[in-house]
Structure formats: structure tokens, C-alpha cells
Legacy VTK file of the C-alpha trace (Angstrom):
# vtk DataFile Version 3.0
C-alpha trace
ASCII
DATASET POLYDATA
POINTS 348 float
-8.694 6.028 10.925
-5.215 4.529 11.009
-5.800 3.140 14.490
-9.143 1.713 13.355
-7.538 -0.133 10.449
-4.929 -1.669 12.741
-7.351 -2.512 15.555
-8.607 -5.762 14.052
-7.049 -8.863 12.498
-8.617 -8.384 9.067
-7.467 -4.781 8.777
-3.907 -5.714 9.704
-3.941 -8.630 7.288
-5.180 -6.293 4.560
-2.195 -4.008 5.147
0.194 -6.940 4.915
-1.573 -8.285 1.824
-1.197 -4.997 -0.028
2.497 -4.790 0.819
3.221 -8.361 -0.196
1.408 -7.848 -3.507
3.641 -4.857 -4.196
6.802 -6.148 -2.484
6.972 -9.981 -2.340
10.036 -9.846 -0.105
7.792 -8.553 2.697
5.919 -11.852 2.674
9.165 -13.781 3.014
10.100 -11.741 6.088
6.603 -12.077 7.597
6.497 -15.831 6.998
9.880 -16.328 8.724
8.915 -14.102 11.667
5.599 -15.928 12.073
7.247 -19.342 11.912
9.880 -18.452 14.529
8.089 -16.168 17.023
10.869 -16.528 19.604
13.411 -14.994 17.250
12.933 -11.331 18.096
15.532 -10.360 15.547
13.238 -11.497 12.739
10.384 -9.431 14.155
12.646 -6.362 14.337
13.765 -6.916 10.751
10.158 -7.136 9.620
9.211 -4.002 11.584
12.018 -2.053 9.936
10.866 -3.175 6.506
7.249 -2.262 7.259
8.054 1.262 8.387
10.635 1.835 5.660
10.143 4.346 2.856
9.695 1.618 0.222
6.695 0.183 2.081
5.123 3.571 2.655
5.611 4.457 -1.006
4.003 1.160 -2.054
0.967 1.917 0.128
0.666 5.480 -1.177
0.735 4.331 -4.801
-1.481 1.248 -4.361
-4.068 1.005 -7.103
-7.174 -1.097 -7.484
-5.449 -4.356 -8.423
-3.066 -4.233 -5.462
-5.775 -3.125 -3.026
-8.011 -5.947 -4.223
-5.137 -8.384 -3.662
-4.811 -7.117 -0.092
-8.535 -7.518 0.505
-8.411 -11.037 -0.897
-5.599 -11.901 1.518
-7.615 -10.547 4.453
-10.744 -12.467 3.473
-9.071 -15.745 2.497
-7.261 -16.024 5.845
-10.284 -15.305 8.064
-10.919 -18.192 10.490
-13.594 -17.753 13.164
-13.715 -21.373 14.248
-10.098 -21.761 15.332
-7.275 -19.923 17.031
-5.681 -17.047 15.086
-3.013 -18.306 12.718
0.672 -17.513 13.200
0.596 -14.489 10.911
-2.399 -12.908 12.654
-0.630 -13.430 15.982
2.503 -11.792 14.585
0.630 -8.770 13.258
-1.042 -8.257 16.654
2.325 -7.683 18.346
2.575 -4.048 19.536
5.873 -3.463 17.744
4.555 -4.751 14.428
1.316 -2.798 14.737
3.292 0.364 15.456
5.525 -0.267 12.451
2.428 -0.540 10.215
1.195 2.902 11.232
2.392 4.919 8.230
1.352 2.146 5.848
-2.147 1.995 7.356
-2.513 5.771 7.096
-1.581 5.712 3.420
-3.832 2.732 2.708
-6.833 4.366 4.356
-6.506 7.222 1.876
-5.822 4.905 -1.070
-8.811 2.725 -0.217
-11.175 5.697 0.025
-9.966 7.104 -3.297
-10.329 3.764 -5.086
-13.541 2.445 -3.552
-15.409 5.723 -3.327
-18.323 6.237 -0.892
-18.517 3.284 1.417
-22.271 2.991 1.601
-24.432 0.709 -0.525
-24.063 1.394 -4.241
-27.668 0.752 -5.245
-26.952 0.998 -8.974
-24.384 -1.823 -9.125
-25.814 -4.629 -7.010
-25.303 -8.212 -8.199
-26.193 -11.661 -6.927
-23.511 -14.329 -7.394
-24.829 -17.810 -8.117
-22.230 -20.593 -8.004
-22.703 -23.035 -10.889
-19.846 -25.527 -10.569
-22.211 -28.443 -10.034
-25.314 -27.316 -11.935
-26.813 -24.364 -13.749
-29.064 -22.527 -11.345
-32.532 -21.127 -11.824
-33.072 -17.363 -11.818
-33.100 -15.839 -8.317
-36.395 -16.063 -6.455
-37.327 -12.540 -5.333
-40.186 -13.625 -3.095
-40.375 -15.487 0.187
-37.962 -13.546 2.419
-40.316 -13.733 5.414
-40.513 -17.521 5.147
-36.741 -17.807 4.771
-36.179 -15.677 7.857
-38.677 -17.720 9.852
-36.876 -20.906 8.816
-33.522 -19.377 9.771
-34.750 -18.355 13.222
-36.291 -21.749 13.910
-33.027 -23.451 12.957
-30.927 -21.026 15.034
-33.094 -21.507 18.127
-33.009 -25.282 17.680
-29.223 -25.166 17.387
-28.988 -23.157 20.608
-31.194 -25.645 22.458
-29.197 -28.614 21.201
-25.954 -26.885 22.153
-26.913 -27.244 25.825
-25.719 -30.843 25.531
-22.233 -29.800 24.425
-19.276 -29.561 26.824
-19.342 -26.516 29.098
-15.595 -26.022 28.796
-15.126 -23.519 25.933
-11.765 -25.102 25.157
-13.373 -28.474 24.420
-12.851 -29.829 20.926
-16.261 -28.903 19.583
-17.531 -26.730 16.774
-20.780 -25.551 15.288
-22.402 -22.646 13.450
-19.725 -19.990 13.872
-21.152 -17.274 11.604
-23.276 -14.348 12.811
-25.121 -13.760 9.544
-28.635 -15.065 8.738
-27.323 -18.323 7.364
-27.912 -21.053 6.552
-30.831 -19.587 4.633
-31.826 -18.850 1.069
-31.938 -15.082 1.571
-30.572 -13.174 -1.389
-27.274 -11.369 -0.941
-25.594 -8.886 -3.247
-22.261 -7.148 -3.729
-21.274 -4.396 -6.127
-19.977 -4.927 -9.627
-16.601 -3.521 -10.597
-14.825 -2.871 -13.893
-13.545 -6.184 -15.261
-15.100 -8.065 -12.312
-18.741 -9.079 -12.428
-19.112 -8.673 -8.662
-16.804 -8.427 -5.679
-18.684 -11.452 -4.374
-16.793 -13.576 -6.899
-13.487 -12.839 -5.210
-14.074 -11.696 -1.625
-15.571 -14.832 -0.067
-14.883 -15.947 3.500
-14.566 -19.709 3.930
-15.044 -20.286 0.212
-15.172 -23.755 -1.296
-12.973 -23.077 -4.299
-15.784 -22.394 -6.751
-14.641 -21.771 -10.311
-17.872 -21.049 -12.178
-20.635 -18.570 -11.446
-23.495 -16.635 -12.956
-23.715 -12.980 -11.943
-27.241 -11.519 -11.882
-27.533 -7.702 -11.806
-30.421 -6.720 -9.537
-32.363 -3.550 -8.842
-33.305 -2.375 -5.354
-36.601 -0.691 -4.639
-35.832 3.047 -4.333
-37.495 3.374 -0.937
-35.833 0.265 0.545
-34.398 0.806 4.020
-30.780 -0.272 4.373
-28.808 -0.400 7.608
-25.091 0.271 7.152
-22.525 -1.586 9.266
-19.623 0.819 8.896
-17.730 -0.053 12.062
-17.917 -1.657 15.511
-20.476 0.798 16.915
-22.963 0.067 14.148
-22.561 -3.681 14.612
-22.885 -3.660 18.407
-25.947 -1.410 18.222
-27.635 -3.925 15.937
-26.874 -6.831 18.283
-28.044 -4.892 21.348
-31.194 -3.510 19.707
-32.341 -6.884 18.301
-30.625 -9.416 20.572
-30.600 -13.175 20.157
-28.714 -15.201 22.763
-26.342 -17.688 21.121
-24.015 -18.227 24.068
-24.183 -22.019 23.928
-23.943 -22.535 20.174
-21.051 -20.064 19.708
-19.257 -20.920 22.943
-16.456 -23.091 21.562
-15.796 -21.484 18.173
-15.786 -17.887 19.350
-13.677 -18.688 22.401
-11.027 -20.065 20.075
-11.026 -17.043 17.803
-11.278 -14.358 20.541
-10.078 -16.005 23.767
-13.309 -14.886 25.490
-15.871 -17.276 26.954
-19.004 -15.215 26.342
-21.987 -14.787 26.816
-22.695 -14.058 23.143
-25.326 -12.224 21.108
-26.139 -11.957 17.411
-28.914 -9.884 15.860
-32.295 -11.553 15.547
-32.569 -10.998 11.819
-36.286 -11.672 11.747
-36.728 -8.739 14.155
-34.327 -6.531 12.177
-36.544 -7.071 9.119
-39.347 -5.132 10.781
-37.302 -1.936 10.449
-34.811 -2.591 7.666
-35.073 -4.246 4.262
-31.364 -4.923 3.954
-28.164 -4.801 5.997
-24.964 -3.812 4.222
-21.448 -4.417 5.560
-19.192 -1.696 4.205
-15.614 -2.399 3.250
-14.379 -0.283 6.146
-16.848 -1.956 8.492
-15.432 -5.336 7.558
-11.791 -4.368 8.035
-12.378 -2.738 11.434
-14.990 -5.081 12.921
-14.742 -8.677 11.671
-13.331 -11.231 14.090
-13.232 -9.042 17.209
-15.311 -9.464 20.373
-17.248 -6.305 21.236
-19.372 -5.618 24.291
-22.988 -5.182 23.190
-24.735 -4.656 26.536
-24.554 -5.650 30.231
-25.958 -9.072 31.010
-29.627 -9.210 31.963
-28.682 -11.600 34.775
-28.071 -10.748 38.432
-24.454 -9.658 37.866
-24.074 -6.440 35.884
-20.328 -7.108 35.752
-20.897 -9.666 32.986
-21.014 -8.250 29.476
-22.822 -9.849 26.585
-20.550 -9.664 23.572
-20.900 -10.136 19.858
-18.643 -11.075 16.937
-19.085 -10.191 13.290
-18.164 -13.443 11.545
-18.809 -15.006 8.166
-19.909 -11.794 6.452
-18.094 -10.878 3.243
-16.987 -7.265 2.695
-19.517 -5.107 0.819
-22.147 -7.857 1.105
-25.795 -6.971 1.714
-28.298 -9.423 3.176
-31.795 -8.633 1.908
-34.388 -9.333 4.601
-37.502 -8.283 2.692
-38.741 -8.635 -0.882
-37.345 -5.412 -2.362
-35.249 -6.744 -5.275
-36.162 -7.067 -8.952
-34.229 -8.283 -12.014
-31.776 -5.898 -13.660
-29.681 -6.388 -16.795
-29.033 -9.775 -18.371
-26.892 -12.192 -16.312
-23.316 -13.052 -17.269
-21.282 -16.206 -16.771
-17.848 -16.090 -15.163
-15.001 -18.558 -14.765
-11.968 -18.590 -12.470
-8.521 -19.782 -13.462
-8.093 -21.192 -9.953
-5.645 -18.453 -8.963
-8.093 -15.696 -8.090
-8.555 -14.310 -11.587
-12.100 -14.255 -12.991
-13.070 -13.685 -16.619
-16.424 -13.258 -18.345
-17.568 -16.118 -20.570
-20.129 -14.052 -22.481
LINES 1 349
348 0 1 2 3 4 5 6 7 8 9 10 11 12 13 14 15 16 17 18 19 20 21 22 23 24 25 26 27 28 29 30 31 32 33 34 35 36 37 38 39 40 41 42 43 44 45 46 47 48 49 50 51 52 53 54 55 56 57 58 59 60 61 62 63 64 65 66 67 68 69 70 71 72 73 74 75 76 77 78 79 80 81 82 83 84 85 86 87 88 89 90 91 92 93 94 95 96 97 98 99 100 101 102 103 104 105 106 107 108 109 110 111 112 113 114 115 116 117 118 119 120 121 122 123 124 125 126 127 128 129 130 131 132 133 134 135 136 137 138 139 140 141 142 143 144 145 146 147 148 149 150 151 152 153 154 155 156 157 158 159 160 161 162 163 164 165 166 167 168 169 170 171 172 173 174 175 176 177 178 179 180 181 182 183 184 185 186 187 188 189 190 191 192 193 194 195 196 197 198 199 200 201 202 203 204 205 206 207 208 209 210 211 212 213 214 215 216 217 218 219 220 221 222 223 224 225 226 227 228 229 230 231 232 233 234 235 236 237 238 239 240 241 242 243 244 245 246 247 248 249 250 251 252 253 254 255 256 257 258 259 260 261 262 263 264 265 266 267 268 269 270 271 272 273 274 275 276 277 278 279 280 281 282 283 284 285 286 287 288 289 290 291 292 293 294 295 296 297 298 299 300 301 302 303 304 305 306 307 308 309 310 311 312 313 314 315 316 317 318 319 320 321 322 323 324 325 326 327 328 329 330 331 332 333 334 335 336 337 338 339 340 341 342 343 344 345 346 347
């Protein structure tokens, strides 16, 4: 499991985030090493600090607040439409990854003890509704089929229009970089936590700095079918089993983030809905899968040497996309406000 946690950029950034929350001097070292990549002495100094007993002890004793700070760091720094930032490049260096080994091992245990079973917690699902600009209406629990049909039509139209974009993947062009069924009005949920209405308040990729939200507890139909993305194999199976070709529309963004020119697949979510009511990305699935290019299947073209790949992008940890109408209202909603520094408090 240690190797899994260090295999992807979000897992490595999580490890660094936990350490810097517990030991701020680690961030100072990492920032200097990232800013001056040619200074190998700085990288060696950082590696020594990462493998040192103080760092291992910090990882072994990490509690919920520190682990949540590490997850927030991993999520806030995710960028699937541009090249990896200097810190992600630094953490990918073999020497730095090796130095993080003991820390990653300790954090895997700490994370499992704090988070509990990784699969969907059906009893604590909440929908986060951002209310900075206006107070929203209660969630609409009907119409998932129409929303999926609208999503697919828009995705196919985007792929057709992308044929007019430059063929060079390095061209300065961007588009819909996420692999989730968005933009759509499908309901999504994350679990509630003590003193936090929902993890979806805090763990948001590419957030817009929202500071007000209403959290709606929801109930899932007991017989609802949920597919769990708990790692790369589960994600690639989904893309290969229900493939949608997005090679043209993802060409530029995903080349920048992975260095690979495609071809690319994402799941056809309207087809997934025939077999599953919801798809849940576990915390571990996020840390080990997000942002990496994985081979899904050989190309259907004349050359079997070409692999169709897929990237999990734009999906928040512990988030479930609900593809069918299987949700009903739960307890009364609560209003939450952020202080602008990542701390949320209930306004009830």
C-alpha cells in the first residue's frame, strides 16, 4: 500500500501536506528545493528530513485534523489542465519518493484508522449546495435520466467541435478537462464528519472560493447499486467497459498534465447508469488514481500497439455521482460558513 500511495501525484502531495501541517519547517525545505531544482543539495536535505525519525513520528501520530489538512493540500493543488507544478515535479523524483517511504507506510495505517471502511457510508451522505450568490431550492431528486442525456449530448458535441482544434497536443488550447459527468445537474454527495457538515465543503478540486453553503443530508435507497472506484484497476475497468472516445477534446489538457498524447477514453456515464445507480470514488482511490494516465484497452484501430488511456480528473475524494433517482431527503439541512482559511462552522 505504501507504493500505491506514492505512485501518484495526489498521494505524494497528501504525504507532504500531512508533514507540513505537523512540521512547518518541512514546507520551507520543500519550497526551496522546488524553486531551485538544480541545487541537488537542497533535495538531499529535504530527503533527509523526510526520512528522519521526527517525520515518521509525525505520520504515525497524525490525527483527523492533520490528515484532513494533508488531504486539503492534495486536493487544492490538483491541476489537470496544465503541467505539474514545481512541487509535484519535486515529489516525483526517485530520491524524494524513496525518502517518503516510511512516512507513506505510517500514513496508510493512520488514514485507515481515522477514515474507517473506505466504501460508501450510506448513512452519512450529504449534498453540498453553494449559496454565496443566492439561496438555493431544495435538491431535485428526479430527472437523472434527462440530466445524463443532456450531459452525453454536450460531451459528444464538444468532441465533434474539438476536431477543429490544433492537432499538436502542445498547442495553447484548453477545454473540458474533467472525466466526471459534468457539466450536469446530477446530484453528488460526500459523507458528513464530526464538526464538518460534509467533506464536500473542504475537499473540492478547482474550487471557486465559496464561503457559504447549505448541507442537505440525504438517504439512499437500500437496494441502490453503487460502483466503488478504489484504485486504478476499478477506474480503468469502468472506462474500458463503458467507453466514450474523448481523444480530441482532452488532447491538449491531458497531454499537459501527463505528457502523453492519447488516445483517451472516459466512461459513458449514460451507459454506466444501466448497471449502477451511483459511482463512488473512495479516499484511497483518489490518492492512488487521480491525475495519472492508465491504459484502459488496446486501440480498436489497425495498430494494436496503440493503447487507449484514461485519466481520473475533476472528481473530489469520497464523492459519489448519482446516476439514477435513488435519493430521498434526510434530516433537516444546515447552513455553513467558511472563514476563508479552510475552516467551516455551522450557522444553525
